[in-house]
C-alpha positions as CSV (number, residue, x, y, z in Angstrom):
1,M,60.5,88.7,74.2
2,S,62.9,88.6,77.3
3,R,66.7,88.6,76.8
4,G,67.3,87.1,80.2
5,P,69.3,88.4,83.1
6,D,71.5,91.5,82.7
7,A,75.3,91.4,83.2
8,G,74.9,92.6,86.8
9,T,72.6,89.7,87.7
10,R,74.8,87.2,85.9
11,L,77.9,88.6,87.7
12,A,76.2,88.4,91.1
13,R,75.3,84.7,90.4
14,A,78.9,83.9,89.2
15,L,80.3,85.5,92.4
16,E,77.9,83.5,94.6
17,Q,78.8,80.3,92.8
18,S,82.6,80.9,93.0
19,R,82.8,80.0,96.7
20,P,80.4,78.4,99.2
21,G,79.0,81.0,101.6
22,V,79.4,84.0,99.4
23,I,76.3,86.2,99.4
24,V,75.8,89.3,97.3
25,V,74.0,91.8,99.5
26,R,73.9,94.9,97.2
27,R,74.8,95.7,93.7
28,E,74.7,98.8,91.4
29,S,75.3,98.9,87.7
30,A,75.7,101.7,85.2
31,P,76.2,101.6,81.5
32,W,79.8,102.1,80.2
33,A,81.2,102.5,76.7
34,S,84.4,103.3,75.0
35,V,85.0,103.9,71.3
36,T,85.1,100.2,70.5
37,F,83.4,98.4,73.4
38,N,80.3,98.7,75.5
39,G,79.4,97.2,78.8
40,A,78.8,98.2,82.4
41,R,80.5,99.3,85.6
42,H,79.3,97.4,88.7
43,R,79.8,98.1,92.5
44,I,79.0,95.0,94.5
45,A,78.9,94.4,98.2
46,L,79.2,90.8,99.3
47,T,79.8,88.8,102.5
48,L,81.2,85.5,103.3
49,P,82.1,83.6,106.5
50,D,85.5,84.6,108.0
51,V,87.3,81.3,107.6
52,D,90.9,80.6,107.0
53,E,90.4,80.3,103.2
54,A,88.6,83.7,102.9
55,D,91.8,85.8,102.5
56,E,93.0,83.5,99.7
57,W,89.7,83.7,97.9
58,I,89.7,87.5,98.2
59,E,93.2,87.8,96.9
60,S,92.3,85.6,93.9
61,L,89.2,87.7,93.0
62,S,91.0,90.1,90.6
63,E,92.3,87.1,88.6
64,A,89.1,85.0,88.9
65,D,87.6,83.4,85.8
66,L,84.0,84.4,86.3
67,V,81.8,83.0,83.6
68,I,79.2,85.5,82.5
69,P,77.4,84.5,79.2
70,G,77.6,87.3,76.7
71,H,80.1,89.3,78.7
72,L,83.6,89.2,80.1
73,V,85.2,90.7,83.1
74,A,87.6,93.3,81.9
75,D,88.6,94.5,85.4
76,L,87.8,93.6,88.9
77,T,89.2,95.5,91.9
78,V,88.7,94.8,95.6
79,A,87.9,98.2,97.0
80,R,87.3,97.4,100.7
81,V,87.5,94.4,103.1
82,T,86.1,94.6,106.7
83,R,85.6,91.9,109.3
84,H,83.0,91.8,112.0
85,G,81.5,89.0,114.1
86,G,82.8,86.1,112.0
87,T,81.8,87.7,108.7
88,V,83.9,89.3,106.0
89,A,82.3,92.2,104.1
90,I,83.9,92.9,100.7
91,A,83.2,95.8,98.3
92,I,84.4,95.3,94.7
93,D,84.3,97.3,91.5
94,V,83.9,95.5,88.2
95,L,83.9,96.4,84.6
96,T,82.2,94.0,82.2
97,V,82.3,94.2,78.5
98,A,79.8,92.7,76.1
99,T,81.1,90.1,73.8
């Protein structure tokens, strides 16, 4: 019996649905646990068109309410932003915790 997509896949989908034009180009996930919680750490590379609203969206990412069934985003950090040829490339680090 399949349990459905993992947290990394669900996170990638939530990011792509959070703004038109966002494309997840690469993602890596590793299990994470503390004494009381378990989840995963994710490194995600994504792109979006370099439009006026891009900077506002990037700045709002750390506070974004990304819906990931069975998980919550405990921490999201924008690690790098680069621009080239009308495209913004963004690297983010995310910690998800199972609920």
